[in-house]
C-alpha positions in Angstrom: -47.3 -51.4 -39.5 -47.9 -47.8 -38.5 -46.8 -46.1 -35.5 -49.9 -44.4 -33.5 -49.3 -40.9 -32.8 -50.1 -39.8 -29.8 -52.9 -37.2 -29.3 -52.0 -34.2 -27.3 -55.6 -33.2 -25.6 -56.1 -30.2 -22.8 -58.9 -29.9 -21.0 -59.1 -26.4 -20.8 -61.9 -25.7 -18.1 -63.3 -24.0 -14.8 -64.3 -25.1 -11.2 -67.5 -27.1 -11.3 -68.0 -26.9 -14.5 -68.5 -31.1 -15.3 -64.9 -31.2 -16.6 -64.2 -34.6 -14.7 -67.4 -36.6 -16.6 -65.7 -34.4 -20.1 -62.7 -35.4 -18.8 -63.5 -39.2 -18.8 -65.8 -39.2 -21.6 -62.6 -37.7 -23.7 -60.4 -40.6 -22.3 -62.5 -44.0 -22.6 -60.4 -45.5 -24.9 -58.2 -47.8 -23.7 -54.2 -46.9 -23.6 -55.7 -43.3 -22.3 -53.3 -41.4 -20.0 -54.9 -38.2 -17.5 -53.0 -35.9 -16.1 -56.1 -33.8 -13.7 -55.4 -30.3 -12.4 -51.5 -30.4 -12.6 -51.5 -26.7 -11.8 -53.0 -27.2 -8.8 -50.3 -29.1 -6.9 -47.1 -27.5 -9.0 -46.9 -23.3 -9.3 -44.1 -22.8 -11.5 -44.4 -19.3 -11.6 -44.8 -16.7 -14.7 -46.7 -17.5 -17.5 -43.7 -19.2 -19.6 -42.6 -21.4 -16.4 -46.3 -22.4 -16.8 -45.9 -23.0 -20.8 -42.5 -25.4 -20.3 -44.4 -26.8 -17.4 -47.0 -28.0 -19.1 -45.2 -29.2 -22.5 -42.8 -31.2 -19.8 -46.2 -33.0 -18.6 -47.9 -33.6 -22.0 -44.3 -34.8 -23.2 -44.6 -37.1 -20.4 -41.4 -35.7 -18.2 -42.4 -36.3 -15.1 -38.8 -37.0 -13.8 -37.5 -33.0 -14.8 -40.8 -32.2 -11.5 -40.3 -34.7 -9.1 -41.8 -32.8 -6.7 -45.2 -32.9 -8.2 -44.7 -36.1 -9.5 -44.9 -37.1 -5.6 -47.9 -35.3 -5.1 -49.1 -36.4 -8.3 -48.7 -40.3 -8.2 -50.3 -40.1 -4.1 -53.7 -38.8 -5.8 -53.5 -40.8 -9.1 -55.0 -43.9 -8.7 -58.1 -42.5 -8.7 -57.7 -42.2 -12.0 -55.7 -44.8 -13.1 -56.5 -48.1 -12.2 -53.5 -49.9 -14.4 -51.0 -47.3 -11.5 -53.5 -48.9 -8.5 -52.4 -52.2 -10.0 -49.4 -51.9 -10.2 -49.0 -49.8 -6.5 -50.7 -52.5 -5.1 -48.3 -55.3 -6.0 -45.2 -53.8 -6.1 -45.5 -50.1 -4.2 -41.6 -49.2 -4.6 -42.5 -49.0 -8.6 -45.5 -46.6 -8.0 -42.7 -44.1 -6.7 -40.8 -44.4 -10.1 -41.6 -41.0 -12.6 -40.0 -43.8 -15.4 -43.0 -46.3 -15.0 -45.4 -43.6 -14.6 -43.7 -41.6 -18.0 -43.2 -44.9 -19.8 -47.2 -45.4 -19.5 -47.4 -41.9 -20.6 -45.2 -42.2 -23.8 -47.4 -45.4 -24.8 -50.9 -44.2 -24.7 -52.8 -42.9 -27.6 -55.0 -39.8 -25.7 -53.1 -38.0 -23.4 -55.2 -36.2 -21.0 -54.2 -32.9 -19.3 -56.9 -31.2 -17.3 -56.0 -27.1 -16.7 -58.4 -25.6 -13.7 -58.7 -21.9 -13.7 -56.0 -20.5 -16.4 -56.2 -18.2 -18.0 -57.1 -18.8 -21.8 -54.3 -17.2 -23.3 -52.3 -19.6 -22.2 -53.8 -22.6 -24.0 -53.1 -20.5 -27.6 -49.1 -21.2 -27.2 -50.1 -24.9 -27.7 -52.3 -24.5 -30.7 -49.8 -23.2 -32.8 -47.1 -25.9 -31.0 -46.9 -28.0 -34.7 -44.8 -30.7 -32.9 -47.3 -31.7 -30.1 -50.5 -31.1 -31.9 -52.6 -30.3 -29.1 -56.6 -30.5 -29.2 -58.0 -27.6 -26.8 -61.6 -28.4 -25.6 -62.3 -25.4 -23.7 -65.2 -26.2 -21.4 -67.8 -23.4 -20.3 -70.7 -23.5 -18.1 -74.1 -21.6 -18.1 -73.0 -18.8 -14.6 -76.1 -19.7 -13.5 -75.2 -23.3 -13.3 -72.4 -22.8 -12.0 -73.7 -20.6 -9.0 -76.7 -23.1 -7.9 -73.8 -25.4 -8.0 -71.6 -23.6 -5.9 -74.5 -22.4 -3.5 -75.4 -26.3 -3.3 -71.7 -27.4 -2.2 -71.0 -24.5 0.5 -68.1 -23.5 -2.4 -66.9 -20.7 -2.4 -68.2 -18.5 -5.4 -65.0 -17.4 -6.6 -61.4 -18.8 -7.4 
């Protein structure tokens, strides 16, 4: 039996673009692992650090970024029912990055949602033959984006 290779997907988007729905559609299959907006909690600095950080996340290496992992695990239960069940049954496992790493490695789809970053960063991953990343660039009509922000009272500009 041939091993199933994990598909790495970068969902590159902007705020108020419908990315949450797109993210859930792309990971509707079982054995999907979602990393929603890792750069919103963790600012690794320059472009090279961002690329290396995203590569580590795509490769399920959370233990290399414990500060990020602690913030992520606190809000991730909304997106991962499996992690929610584990955390409810055994809270100590919830804070262990190795469990999340194992679940990530076992997944068939590993999706990372990136919001508001320069699209040029994504180009690096398109040339990485080891990860074999698929890029979904989600763009919304600016008129609908502005209308949505007006309706919710959000600022127009990030």
